[in-house]
Structures are given as C-alpha cells and as structure tokens.
N, C-alpha and C positions, 0 to 999 in steps of 0.2 A: 269825276274819275272813271274813264270809260271801264266796262267788264268784259273779259274775255271768255268768247264761246268757240265751240268747234261745230262745224258743220252744220250750223242754224240752217242755210240754205236747202237743206237735206229732209228737214223736218216739215211735215203738214201742219197748218192753221188748226188749231181749234175749231169747232164749228161751233157758230152762235146760235142753231137751231135748239129746238127741244128745252129750253131753259125754265125753270119756273119762276114764276113773277114775283116779285116784290109790292105787287099792287093789293089792296086789301080784297078785291074780286077775284083774285087769281087770275088774272091776265098778264102777260107779259109786261115790264116797264122798261122802254128803250129811251133815250134821250139824248140829244145831239149838245156835245160838251166842247168845251176848248181848253186844250192842256194848259194850263196856267203856269206850272212848274214841273220840272220832271229830276229827280236827283238820283244819280248812281253812285254816291260816295256812302250808301248805309249799308249795313252787314244785319241781316235778319238775326233773330233770335236764336237760330240753329247752327249761326255763323257762316250763313250764305252771303253773296252777293245779292243786292235787292235793288229794283228801282221803284221810288216812292212817286206816286202822281198825285198833283192836285189838279182838280179839275172843274168846270164850273159852266153854267149857262145863267139865261134871266130868270131861272126857277130856283136856283140853289147850288150847291157844291158838294163833289165827291171826293173820295180819296181811294187809291187803290196801291197796295205794296204788293209787288211781284217779286217774288224770291225767284233768282236764276239757278234752275237746276235742269239737269237735263229731263226729268220729268213734266216739266213746264215749259219746256221751249216751245211746245206750241200754242200756248198762251201769248209767249213772247212773239212768235212769227205773228200770231194773227193780231195784236196789238200792233206790232211795226207796221205790217200791210196796212192796217186800217187808217193809220196815219200818213199813207201815200208815200210810205220810205222803203228804198230798197232792202232787202234781206240781206245782210253779212254773209259771206261767202267763204268757206273752206276753214279749215284749222286755224287757230288762233285770233279770228276774226273779233274785232270789237264793236259795243254798242254803244252808242255815245248819246245818252239819255236827254243831253241837251238840244238836240235835235228835235224832239218831240213839242218842245217849247212852242204855243201858238198854232199848232195844229188842231183841228177838229177831226173827231171821232164821233161814231154812235156806240153808245154801251147799252149793255143790258144788265140790270140790278134784278136780282133775286134773294130771297131769304135762303139762308144757309147757317146750320148749326157751326157756332164756333166751338173752339176744345174744350170748353164747358158745358156744351151741349145747347146753348143758348141762339136762339134764332136772331141773325145779324143782318142788314141789308149789305149785300156785297156785288163788286161789278165782277159778274162772270162771263163776259163776253164782248168784244170789240168788234166793231165792224165799219166801214168807209162812211162818213159822214155826206158824201156828195159834195159836188161844188170844187171850187179852186183852193189849194191848200198855199200857205205861203211858202216863199222860196226860199231854199237853204243856199244862199250867196257863200256863206262863211265854210260850207263842205267843199276840201278840196279834192277828196278821194273817194272812191267807192268803199273803200276800208271804214272810213268815218262814218259811214251811214250805218253799220254794223256794230253794235256795243250792248252785249246784256247776256245775263244767264239768271233764271227764274228757278224756286224751289217751290213756289206753291202761289196762288195767287190770293192774297188778302186785302180787302177793302171793307171800307166804312163809310158809309151815307152818312153826311148830317140828317137829323131830324128834327122836327119842331117846326112850330108856325113862323119862326124867324126866317127860316132860309126858304120857305114857300114851297117845299116838296112834299109831296103826297106819302111821304114815307120815313 
C-alpha cells in the first residue's frame, strides 16, 4: 500500500558522512546489500506509516524500519536516491516500496542507543551502491516512483556467528 507524502522533492537527502561506526575498532561499517523485501503496509508503534526493509549480501542480513514523518523525509530521499529511483514530486506524491525490491544500496551501520539506552546496530545512512540497477518495467508513471512518509529510521542488524557479520 503506497504511503502519501507531500513535497518530498523539496527535501535534501540526509548526509551519509560523519557517522559513528558499528565496527569494534570504531571505523565506519559500510556494506553493499540487495533490498530483498520492502513493505509499506505497516504502521509504527507511534501510529505513523513505515517502510520495512530486509536487505542482505553474502555476509549476512539487515533490517530497517523507516517511519515516514516530516522529520525523517531526508532519510527517505537519501534511501530513494541511493536505490536509483526518482524522488516523488509535489503534494500527494506516493512512495511505492515495492519498487525498492532487488535494488542494490550501500548502507552505513552504526551503534545507536535505543529507547531503553541500549546500544544497537542500526542502518543510519544509504548511499548509491554503484553499478547497474534492475529496470522497473512495471512502473507506469513518475508518480508511481514516489511513495513514502518516515517518522524515524530504526533498524536492527542480525548478529552472531550464523550470519557472518562482524557485529
């Protein structure tokens, strides 16, 4: 189910620089991943629309829940551009998360405190992965390329020996 957003094309993408690292030695942790699933039908605990992303590479997997509210539109624009999609234009634009499936992005993972003050690995930034993206032959209008409203970006990386990730 697409999420309505207003004037997303007028928001600057969040910067991917200056992020604290999730690596044990304090250096940034960046991974090129494929977006395996993108679901925009969920509602956050605060009652806002959100996009749930499942991403993976040969080292492991990651999830990110992006709540779509005006204060997080910059992260939405950042993620949308990183996936090689046109940012939705104008009032009433819609983000269709299904367009993200199969696309490659580079994620930055950092340790951030959750609502209980515990440090968790979170996807804090999206960048273009480079290389060719899959085509979107099922997209019929530019408006279809713009579907999303975020209220915060929460993510959780898998951890442990089974997934092969260093965090």
